[in-house]
C-alpha positions, 0 to 999 in steps of 0.5 A: 038886551036886559030890561031897564027899570021903568021901560016897557019890554023891548025898549032900552037906552044906551050911551051914544058915542061919536060914531053914532053921529050920523044916526043921531043927525038922522034921528033928530031930523026925522024927529024934528021936521014938521014939529020944530020950525025950520029956523032952528039951529038944529037943522044946521048941525052936521055929522062932524059937529054932533060927533065933536059934541058927543066927544066933549059931552055925551048922549043917549039913544033910546031903541025899540029892539035894535031900532033907534027911536029917539035920542038926546045929547049934552055938553059941558058948560060953565055953571051959574054965577057963584057955582064954579063947577061944570054943568051940562047943557041938554040938547036935541032931545027927541023921539020919532013921531010914533014913539011920542006920548008913550012915556019914553022922554022922561027916562031918556032925560033921566039917562042923560042926567045920570050920565052927566052926574057920573061924569061929575057935572053938578047940574043941567041947563037947557033952552026951550024955543018960545014957539014950543011953550008946552015943553016948559011944563014937561021940563018943569015936571022933571024938576027944571026951574025957570032961570033967566040967567042961563047963557046958552052955549049956542045962540040962534040969531034967527029966533027969539031968545029961548025960555031957559031952565036949569036943575041941580043934579 
């Protein structure tokens, strides 16, 4: 695998396909368990729902050599009021614990954004759980701004509404 710009040797990012759904589910569960509260809607996802989401949108897998160490996804959503173009909602970005704090999350998100832009999407939105406020600073550092008019694709009735953010691509 050729070295991708800005990534350490041995690390590469590739597009995820619907055939990767089982692997993405496993990665998400291993990344999120013990970090994200058990009432997250992520824990109710299945291989079938992830495969369908990847078929409608896209995703990425970050690997060390051939071993997946993180992933993220996006799917189409309507743009903000006044913008008739399609946007994406970025979801389920996570890295396995040993791979956190190594500067890999930003390139993973950049890969997702670039894939969405290549598909013609105008921007990205996301939600941050209110019990994960440190992530607001992470996303802000990537150019996302607070936006209280974002309608999330999936609403979790078990949690408070998320902190919502968006970015034009």
